[in-house]
C-alpha positions in Angstrom: -0.1 8.9 5.2 -1.9 6.1 7.0 -2.1 2.6 5.6 -4.8 0.4 7.1 -3.5 -3.0 8.1 -6.0 -5.9 7.4 -4.9 -9.1 9.1 -7.9 -11.3 8.4 -10.6 -11.6 5.8 -13.2 -10.9 8.5 -11.6 -7.4 9.0 -12.6 -6.4 5.5 -16.2 -6.1 6.7 -15.2 -3.6 9.4 -13.0 -1.3 7.3 -14.2 2.3 6.7 -15.4 3.1 3.2 -13.1 6.2 3.2 -9.8 4.3 3.4 -7.4 5.0 0.5 -4.5 2.7 1.2 -4.5 -0.8 2.8 -2.0 -3.5 3.5 -3.3 -7.1 3.4 -1.3 -9.1 5.9 -3.1 -12.4 4.9 -3.1 -14.4 1.7 -6.2 -12.9 0.1 -8.3 -14.7 -2.5 -9.9 -13.1 -5.5 -13.2 -13.0 -3.6 -11.4 -11.1 -0.8 -10.2 -8.5 -3.2 -13.7 -8.1 -4.7 -15.2 -7.7 -1.2 -12.5 -5.1 -0.4 -13.3 -3.1 -3.5 -17.0 -3.2 -2.7 -16.5 -2.1 0.8 -13.9 0.7 -0.1 -14.9 2.3 -3.4 -12.3 5.0 -3.2 -9.4 2.7 -2.6 -6.2 3.8 -4.4 -3.6 1.3 -3.2 -3.3 -2.2 -2.0 0.0 -3.5 -0.6 0.7 -7.2 -0.2 3.8 -9.1 1.1 6.2 -10.3 -1.6 5.5 -14.0 -0.8 1.7 -13.4 -1.3 2.2 -11.3 -4.5 3.9 -14.2 -6.2 0.9 -16.5 -5.8 -1.8 -14.0 -6.8 -3.8 -14.6 -9.9 -3.2 -12.4 -12.9 -6.9 -11.9 -13.2 -7.1 -9.9 -9.9 -4.1 -7.9 -10.9 -5.8 -6.9 -14.2 -9.1 -6.2 -12.3 -7.3 -3.9 -9.8 -5.6 -2.1 -12.6 -9.0 -1.6 -14.4 -10.4 -0.2 -11.2 -7.5 2.3 -10.9 -6.1 0.6 -7.8 -2.3 0.2 -7.6 -1.1 -3.1 -6.4 2.2 -2.8 -4.5 4.5 -5.4 -3.1 6.0 -4.7 0.3 6.0 -5.3 4.0 5.2 -3.1 7.0 8.3 -3.7 9.1 8.2 -3.3 12.8 4.4 -2.7 12.9 2.4 -4.1 15.8 -1.3 -4.4 15.0 -2.2 -4.8 18.7 -1.0 -1.2 19.2 -2.4 0.5 16.1 -4.4 -0.7 13.1 -2.6 1.7 10.9 1.0 1.9 9.6 2.0 5.5 9.3 4.4 7.0 6.8 5.6 10.2 8.4 5.0 13.5 6.7 8.8 14.3 6.7 9.4 11.0 4.7 6.7 11.9 2.2 8.2 15.4 1.8 11.7 13.9 1.3 10.4 11.4 -1.3 8.5 14.1 -3.3 11.4 16.6 -3.0 13.8 14.1 -4.5 11.4 13.1 -7.2 10.6 16.7 -8.1 14.3 17.5 -8.4 14.7 14.9 -11.1 16.0 12.0 -9.2 15.0 8.7 -10.8 12.4 6.7 -8.9 14.8 3.8 -8.4 17.3 6.2 -6.9 14.7 7.8 -4.7 13.7 4.3 -3.5 17.3 3.4 -2.7 17.9 6.6 -0.8 14.8 6.4 1.3 14.2 2.7 1.8 16.5 1.9 4.7 16.0 5.1 6.5 12.2 5.1 6.4 11.8 1.3 6.6 9.2 1.2 3.7 9.4 -0.8 0.5 10.5 0.5 -2.9 7.1 0.1 -4.4 5.5 2.3 -1.7 8.2 4.9 -2.1 7.6 5.0 -5.9 3.9 5.2 -5.3 4.3 8.2 -3.0 6.6 9.9 -5.4 4.1 9.6 -8.3 0.8 10.3 -6.6 -0.7 13.0 -4.5 -2.3 10.7 -1.9 -2.8 12.2 1.5 -4.5 9.4 3.3 
């Protein structure tokens, strides 16, 4: 699964319409979210850092929910944008998450088991466990 990293609002204009998952590494305004949804109509997930999530308006959260876009809180640890514009969640990690979830493990437990090993946040782990995204 590839997550497109967007570091500036200007990058929203260059994003491909086929993207399904993005991480906003800047403090996005409501207008930025609206522009993103116009540019990427099939967007399924937006991840923002915890510090940015706390300052987001409730209106944009409701709007994203109405559009069927999941808003996740989390970071992309150890990622260098100058090397690759995508953060990749390995297929083995996705299989492990889904296997644990399919075997009846609670989502919180799955997140605790996988979080440190895979270096991804609990919201993203829960999202992977409950969706069939293959971006």
